[in-house]
A tleap script that builds the chain and sets N, CA, C and O, in Angstrom:
source leaprc.protein.ff14SB
mol = sequence {
  NMET PHE GLU GLU ALA VAL GLY LYS ASP PRO
  GLN LYS MET ILE ALA LEU PHE ASP ALA GLU
  ILE GLU ARG LEU ARG LYS ALA GLN LYS ARG
  LYS THR ARG GLN ARG VAL VAL GLU MET ALA
  LEU GLU ILE THR HIE ASP VAL LYS TYR TRP
  THR TYR LEU GLN LYS PHE PHE ASN GLY ARG
  PHE LYS ARG TYR GLU GLN THR TYR THR TYR
  LEU VAL LYS HIE GLN LEU PHE GLY PRO MET
  LYS GLN ALA CLYS
}
set mol.1.N position { 164.999 174.978 19.756 }
set mol.1.CA position { 165.581 173.690 20.075 }
set mol.1.C position { 166.742 173.380 19.132 }
set mol.1.O position { 167.786 172.893 19.568 }
set mol.2.N position { 166.561 173.662 17.833 }
set mol.2.CA position { 167.633 173.396 16.869 }
set mol.2.C position { 168.862 174.238 17.192 }
set mol.2.O position { 169.987 173.740 17.149 }
set mol.3.N position { 168.653 175.501 17.512 }
set mol.3.CA position { 169.768 176.384 17.812 }
set mol.3.C position { 170.587 175.871 18.997 }
set mol.3.O position { 171.809 176.012 19.024 }
set mol.4.N position { 169.903 175.276 19.974 }
set mol.4.CA position { 170.588 174.728 21.147 }
set mol.4.C position { 171.444 173.526 20.768 }
set mol.4.O position { 172.537 173.340 21.303 }
set mol.5.N position { 170.940 172.711 19.842 }
set mol.5.CA position { 171.630 171.475 19.482 }
set mol.5.C position { 172.834 171.717 18.581 }
set mol.5.O position { 173.841 171.018 18.700 }
set mol.6.N position { 172.750 172.674 17.699 }
set mol.6.CA position { 173.822 172.910 16.737 }
set mol.6.C position { 175.089 173.344 17.466 }
set mol.6.O position { 175.096 174.323 18.213 }
set mol.7.N position { 176.134 172.606 17.233 }
set mol.7.CA position { 177.435 172.970 17.768 }
set mol.7.C position { 177.685 172.607 19.219 }
set mol.7.O position { 178.830 172.664 19.666 }
set mol.8.N position { 176.682 172.243 19.957 }
set mol.8.CA position { 176.891 171.941 21.371 }
set mol.8.C position { 177.025 170.441 21.612 }
set mol.8.O position { 178.018 169.990 22.184 }
set mol.9.N position { 176.050 169.680 21.187 }
set mol.9.CA position { 176.053 168.249 21.442 }
set mol.9.C position { 175.588 167.520 20.185 }
set mol.9.O position { 174.392 167.481 19.898 }
set mol.10.N position { 176.525 166.943 19.435 }
set mol.10.CA position { 176.152 166.263 18.188 }
set mol.10.C position { 175.102 165.171 18.384 }
set mol.10.O position { 174.274 164.950 17.500 }
set mol.11.N position { 175.124 164.496 19.510 }
set mol.11.CA position { 174.151 163.428 19.738 }
set mol.11.C position { 172.732 163.984 19.883 }
set mol.11.O position { 171.772 163.358 19.434 }
set mol.12.N position { 172.598 165.156 20.507 }
set mol.12.CA position { 171.288 165.799 20.618 }
set mol.12.C position { 170.775 166.196 19.240 }
set mol.12.O position { 169.589 166.061 18.939 }
set mol.13.N position { 171.687 166.686 18.415 }
set mol.13.CA position { 171.312 167.105 17.076 }
set mol.13.C position { 170.854 165.901 16.256 }
set mol.13.O position { 169.857 165.977 15.538 }
set mol.14.N position { 171.579 164.802 16.363 }
set mol.14.CA position { 171.201 163.587 15.643 }
set mol.14.C position { 169.847 163.085 16.140 }
set mol.14.O position { 169.006 162.675 15.340 }
set mol.15.N position { 169.635 163.115 17.441 }
set mol.15.CA position { 168.343 162.698 18.000 }
set mol.15.C position { 167.218 163.598 17.497 }
set mol.15.O position { 166.119 163.121 17.212 }
set mol.16.N position { 167.489 164.891 17.388 }
set mol.16.CA position { 166.502 165.843 16.877 }
set mol.16.C position { 166.143 165.521 15.426 }
set mol.16.O position { 164.966 165.474 15.070 }
set mol.17.N position { 167.162 165.301 14.590 }
set mol.17.CA position { 166.911 164.942 13.196 }
set mol.17.C position { 166.155 163.620 13.100 }
set mol.17.O position { 165.196 163.502 12.337 }
set mol.18.N position { 166.586 162.632 13.872 }
set mol.18.CA position { 165.925 161.319 13.823 }
set mol.18.C position { 164.445 161.420 14.189 }
set mol.18.O position { 163.596 160.812 13.537 }
set mol.19.N position { 164.146 162.185 15.224 }
set mol.19.CA position { 162.755 162.344 15.652 }
set mol.19.C position { 161.928 163.034 14.566 }
set mol.19.O position { 160.790 162.642 14.305 }
set mol.20.N position { 162.495 164.052 13.941 }
set mol.20.CA position { 161.762 164.777 12.902 }
set mol.20.C position { 161.571 163.912 11.659 }
set mol.20.O position { 160.508 163.946 11.040 }
set mol.21.N position { 162.573 163.152 11.298 }
set mol.21.CA position { 162.459 162.246 10.150 }
set mol.21.C position { 161.364 161.217 10.401 }
set mol.21.O position { 160.565 160.927 9.510 }
set mol.22.N position { 161.324 160.676 11.592 }
set mol.22.CA position { 160.292 159.690 11.930 }
set mol.22.C position { 158.901 160.324 11.943 }
set mol.22.O position { 157.941 159.722 11.462 }
set mol.23.N position { 158.791 161.535 12.491 }
set mol.23.CA position { 157.500 162.225 12.513 }
set mol.23.C position { 156.990 162.458 11.091 }
set mol.23.O position { 155.808 162.256 10.809 }
set mol.24.N position { 157.874 162.877 10.210 }
set mol.24.CA position { 157.489 163.134 8.823 }
set mol.24.C position { 157.162 161.843 8.075 }
set mol.24.O position { 156.301 161.831 7.196 }
set mol.25.N position { 157.850 160.761 8.424 }
set mol.25.CA position { 157.541 159.460 7.807 }
set mol.25.C position { 156.112 159.059 8.165 }
set mol.25.O position { 155.336 158.656 7.297 }
set mol.26.N position { 155.773 159.173 9.439 }
set mol.26.CA position { 154.426 158.815 9.894 }
set mol.26.C position { 153.364 159.717 9.275 }
set mol.26.O position { 152.249 159.273 9.000 }
set mol.27.N position { 153.711 160.977 9.057 }
set mol.27.CA position { 152.774 161.938 8.469 }
set mol.27.C position { 152.731 161.828 6.939 }
set mol.27.O position { 151.972 162.538 6.279 }
set mol.28.N position { 153.542 160.946 6.395 }
set mol.28.CA position { 153.619 160.721 4.949 }
set mol.28.C position { 153.974 162.011 4.199 }
set mol.28.O position { 153.391 162.326 3.161 }
set mol.29.N position { 154.924 162.731 4.740 }
set mol.29.CA position { 155.424 163.969 4.134 }
set mol.29.C position { 156.780 163.668 3.482 }
set mol.29.O position { 157.825 164.078 3.986 }
set mol.30.N position { 156.747 162.960 2.374 }
set mol.30.CA position { 157.953 162.448 1.725 }
set mol.30.C position { 158.936 163.554 1.329 }
set mol.30.O position { 160.126 163.460 1.631 }
set mol.31.N position { 158.455 164.585 0.665 }
set mol.31.CA position { 159.361 165.637 0.188 }
set mol.31.C position { 159.994 166.397 1.347 }
set mol.31.O position { 161.188 166.698 1.319 }
set mol.32.N position { 159.208 166.703 2.349 }
set mol.32.CA position { 159.741 167.412 3.508 }
set mol.32.C position { 160.727 166.524 4.256 }
set mol.32.O position { 161.776 166.989 4.701 }
set mol.33.N position { 160.392 165.257 4.390 }
set mol.33.CA position { 161.294 164.305 5.055 }
set mol.33.C position { 162.614 164.205 4.299 }
set mol.33.O position { 163.683 164.152 4.908 }
set mol.34.N position { 162.537 164.180 2.987 }
set mol.34.CA position { 163.746 164.107 2.178 }
set mol.34.C position { 164.644 165.319 2.448 }
set mol.34.O position { 165.860 165.180 2.583 }
set mol.35.N position { 164.046 166.487 2.524 }
set mol.35.CA position { 164.843 167.696 2.775 }
set mol.35.C position { 165.471 167.667 4.153 }
set mol.35.O position { 166.605 168.115 4.324 }
set mol.36.N position { 164.752 167.146 5.144 }
set mol.36.CA position { 165.319 167.031 6.494 }
set mol.36.C position { 166.486 166.049 6.484 }
set mol.36.O position { 167.495 166.280 7.149 }
set mol.37.N position { 166.357 164.962 5.740 }
set mol.37.CA position { 167.464 164.001 5.617 }
set mol.37.C position { 168.667 164.682 4.965 }
set mol.37.O position { 169.802 164.484 5.399 }
set mol.38.N position { 168.426 165.476 3.937 }
set mol.38.CA position { 169.516 166.210 3.287 }
set mol.38.C position { 170.219 167.124 4.290 }
set mol.38.O position { 171.447 167.155 4.361 }
set mol.39.N position { 169.434 167.860 5.054 }
set mol.39.CA position { 170.023 168.767 6.056 }
set mol.39.C position { 170.808 167.981 7.096 }
set mol.39.O position { 171.900 168.386 7.492 }
set mol.40.N position { 170.255 166.867 7.533 }
set mol.40.CA position { 170.944 166.042 8.532 }
set mol.40.C position { 172.290 165.569 7.993 }
set mol.40.O position { 173.292 165.604 8.708 }
set mol.41.N position { 172.319 165.129 6.744 }
set mol.41.CA position { 173.571 164.688 6.128 }
set mol.41.C position { 174.560 165.843 6.028 }
set mol.41.O position { 175.733 165.695 6.369 }
set mol.42.N position { 174.086 166.982 5.562 }
set mol.42.CA position { 174.963 168.133 5.355 }
set mol.42.C position { 175.532 168.680 6.659 }
set mol.42.O position { 176.656 169.181 6.683 }
set mol.43.N position { 174.775 168.589 7.727 }
set mol.43.CA position { 175.208 169.157 9.007 }
set mol.43.C position { 176.013 168.161 9.836 }
set mol.43.O position { 177.037 168.520 10.417 }
set mol.44.N position { 175.551 166.906 9.893 }
set mol.44.CA position { 176.205 165.930 10.782 }
set mol.44.C position { 177.271 165.092 10.094 }
set mol.44.O position { 178.176 164.582 10.755 }
set mol.45.N position { 177.177 164.941 8.770 }
set mol.45.CA position { 178.076 164.073 7.990 }
set mol.45.C position { 177.943 162.615 8.416 }
set mol.45.O position { 178.846 161.815 8.169 }
set mol.46.N position { 176.841 162.266 9.044 }
set mol.46.CA position { 176.622 160.897 9.519 }
set mol.46.C position { 176.225 160.008 8.349 }
set mol.46.O position { 175.302 160.326 7.599 }
set mol.47.N position { 176.923 158.904 8.202 }
set mol.47.CA position { 176.718 157.997 7.075 }
set mol.47.C position { 175.289 157.440 7.039 }
set mol.47.O position { 174.803 157.089 5.964 }
set mol.48.N position { 174.613 157.351 8.173 }
set mol.48.CA position { 173.246 156.807 8.160 }
set mol.48.C position { 172.306 157.706 7.353 }
set mol.48.O position { 171.363 157.216 6.731 }
set mol.49.N position { 172.556 159.015 7.362 }
set mol.49.CA position { 171.698 159.908 6.582 }
set mol.49.C position { 171.970 159.769 5.087 }
set mol.49.O position { 171.070 159.979 4.274 }
set mol.50.N position { 173.185 159.423 4.722 }
set mol.50.CA position { 173.494 159.133 3.321 }
set mol.50.C position { 172.720 157.883 2.894 }
set mol.50.O position { 172.170 157.840 1.793 }
set mol.51.N position { 172.678 156.885 3.748 }
set mol.51.CA position { 171.917 155.667 3.467 }
set mol.51.C position { 170.438 155.988 3.310 }
set mol.51.O position { 169.789 155.487 2.392 }
set mol.52.N position { 169.901 156.816 4.197 }
set mol.52.CA position { 168.494 157.228 4.101 }
set mol.52.C position { 168.229 157.970 2.794 }
set mol.52.O position { 167.243 157.709 2.106 }
set mol.53.N position { 169.125 158.899 2.466 }
set mol.53.CA position { 168.919 159.724 1.282 }
set mol.53.C position { 168.929 158.882 0.007 }
set mol.53.O position { 168.159 159.147 -0.916 }
set mol.54.N position { 169.773 157.897 -0.047 }
set mol.54.CA position { 169.841 157.045 -1.230 }
set mol.54.C position { 168.527 156.326 -1.494 }
set mol.54.O position { 168.227 155.989 -2.639 }
set mol.55.N position { 167.750 156.090 -0.461 }
set mol.55.CA position { 166.447 155.439 -0.628 }
set mol.55.C position { 165.459 156.327 -1.379 }
set mol.55.O position { 164.481 155.834 -1.941 }
set mol.56.N position { 165.709 157.628 -1.391 }
set mol.56.CA position { 164.844 158.551 -2.121 }
set mol.56.C position { 165.184 158.593 -3.611 }
set mol.56.O position { 164.379 159.048 -4.424 }
set mol.57.N position { 166.374 158.119 -3.965 }
set mol.57.CA position { 166.797 158.159 -5.361 }
set mol.57.C position { 165.962 157.167 -6.169 }
set mol.57.O position { 165.839 156.000 -5.795 }
set mol.58.N position { 165.402 157.627 -7.255 }
set mol.58.CA position { 164.558 156.759 -8.070 }
set mol.58.C position { 164.810 156.941 -9.563 }
set mol.58.O position { 164.071 156.402 -10.387 }
set mol.59.N position { 165.838 157.688 -9.913 }
set mol.59.CA position { 166.159 157.896 -11.315 }
set mol.59.C position { 165.415 159.048 -11.967 }
set mol.59.O position { 165.751 159.430 -13.088 }
set mol.60.N position { 164.425 159.609 -11.310 }
set mol.60.CA position { 163.652 160.712 -11.893 }
set mol.60.C position { 164.455 162.009 -11.944 }
set mol.60.O position { 164.287 162.821 -12.854 }
set mol.61.N position { 165.321 162.190 -10.962 }
set mol.61.CA position { 166.111 163.420 -10.872 }
set mol.61.C position { 167.591 163.044 -10.892 }
set mol.61.O position { 168.282 163.105 -9.875 }
set mol.62.N position { 168.050 162.657 -12.065 }
set mol.62.CA position { 169.393 162.115 -12.209 }
set mol.62.C position { 170.472 163.085 -11.731 }
set mol.62.O position { 171.411 162.676 -11.047 }
set mol.63.N position { 170.349 164.353 -12.080 }
set mol.63.CA position { 171.361 165.338 -11.674 }
set mol.63.C position { 171.425 165.475 -10.150 }
set mol.63.O position { 172.507 165.600 -9.575 }
set mol.64.N position { 170.275 165.451 -9.515 }
set mol.64.CA position { 170.204 165.511 -8.049 }
set mol.64.C position { 170.978 164.339 -7.442 }
set mol.64.O position { 171.798 164.523 -6.542 }
set mol.65.N position { 170.711 163.148 -7.942 }
set mol.65.CA position { 171.389 161.953 -7.445 }
set mol.65.C position { 172.887 162.025 -7.711 }
set mol.65.O position { 173.695 161.695 -6.842 }
set mol.66.N position { 173.253 162.456 -8.913 }
set mol.66.CA position { 174.669 162.564 -9.260 }
set mol.66.C position { 175.379 163.590 -8.378 }
set mol.66.O position { 176.518 163.381 -7.960 }
set mol.67.N position { 174.706 164.679 -8.105 }
set mol.67.CA position { 175.309 165.726 -7.283 }
set mol.67.C position { 175.609 165.223 -5.882 }
set mol.67.O position { 176.724 165.391 -5.388 }
set mol.68.N position { 174.626 164.607 -5.236 }
set mol.68.CA position { 174.850 164.104 -3.883 }
set mol.68.C position { 175.887 162.994 -3.871 }
set mol.68.O position { 176.708 162.934 -2.956 }
set mol.69.N position { 175.870 162.116 -4.862 }
set mol.69.CA position { 176.859 161.044 -4.936 }
set mol.69.C position { 178.263 161.634 -5.056 }
set mol.69.O position { 179.194 161.179 -4.392 }
set mol.70.N position { 178.405 162.643 -5.902 }
set mol.70.CA position { 179.694 163.304 -6.082 }
set mol.70.C position { 180.160 163.962 -4.780 }
set mol.70.O position { 181.311 163.802 -4.375 }
set mol.71.N position { 179.264 164.697 -4.132 }
set mol.71.CA position { 179.605 165.388 -2.886 }
set mol.71.C position { 180.085 164.417 -1.815 }
set mol.71.O position { 181.062 164.688 -1.117 }
set mol.72.N position { 179.399 163.291 -1.689 }
set mol.72.CA position { 179.774 162.305 -0.672 }
set mol.72.C position { 181.074 161.601 -1.069 }
set mol.72.O position { 181.975 161.440 -0.246 }
set mol.73.N position { 181.163 161.190 -2.321 }
set mol.73.CA position { 182.356 160.464 -2.794 }
set mol.73.C position { 183.629 161.282 -2.579 }
set mol.73.O position { 184.659 160.736 -2.184 }
set mol.74.N position { 183.561 162.566 -2.833 }
set mol.74.CA position { 184.728 163.436 -2.718 }
set mol.74.C position { 184.796 164.170 -1.379 }
set mol.74.O position { 185.589 165.096 -1.204 }
set mol.75.N position { 183.960 163.746 -0.449 }
set mol.75.CA position { 183.935 164.271 0.920 }
set mol.75.C position { 183.833 165.795 0.970 }
set mol.75.O position { 184.498 166.444 1.778 }
set mol.76.N position { 183.005 166.350 0.110 }
set mol.76.CA position { 182.842 167.798 0.087 }
set mol.76.C position { 181.994 168.308 1.252 }
set mol.76.O position { 181.990 169.505 1.539 }
set mol.77.N position { 181.280 167.407 1.920 }
set mol.77.CA position { 180.594 167.763 3.167 }
set mol.77.C position { 181.560 167.620 4.336 }
set mol.77.O position { 181.290 168.104 5.435 }
set mol.78.N position { 182.668 166.964 4.098 }
set mol.78.CA position { 183.612 166.584 5.149 }
set mol.78.C position { 183.593 165.069 5.225 }
set mol.78.O position { 182.785 164.419 4.563 }
set mol.79.N position { 184.475 164.511 6.027 }
set mol.79.CA position { 184.511 163.053 6.132 }
set mol.79.C position { 183.224 162.501 6.730 }
set mol.79.O position { 182.683 163.052 7.689 }
set mol.80.N position { 182.750 161.421 6.157 }
set mol.80.CA position { 181.549 160.764 6.676 }
set mol.80.C position { 181.930 160.045 7.963 }
set mol.80.O position { 183.037 159.524 8.106 }
set mol.81.N position { 180.990 160.031 8.886 }
set mol.81.CA position { 181.261 159.372 10.162 }
set mol.81.C position { 180.029 158.631 10.635 }
set mol.81.O position { 178.919 158.870 10.157 }
set mol.82.N position { 180.230 157.755 11.552 }
set mol.82.CA position { 179.189 156.943 12.155 }
set mol.82.C position { 178.874 157.543 13.524 }
set mol.82.O position { 179.781 157.797 14.317 }
set mol.83.N position { 177.598 157.766 13.798 }
set mol.83.CA position { 177.214 158.278 15.125 }
set mol.83.C position { 177.555 157.233 16.181 }
set mol.83.O position { 177.489 156.030 15.929 }
set mol.84.N position { 177.916 157.710 17.360 }
set mol.84.CA position { 178.276 156.790 18.451 }
set mol.84.C position { 177.087 156.473 19.300 }
set mol.84.O position { 177.201 155.715 20.264 }
savepdb mol mol.pdb
quit
């Protein structure tokens, strides 16, 4: 399913990520959900995933937070965009 979504229809890919993030939230799989959010941000560049990811920041892993902040600030993933 992921292979079909990648590169063909960005909206399908976003829907796939959203469904998986919600499934993991309900299953209380915080670390796995965080990684899926990271992948969603890295692949789609959708600003909503940056917002989600920031909620995981808690100061425990300062370098991790600094790295993602730097990547987004300098658009190293590409320009951030809003899903339609």
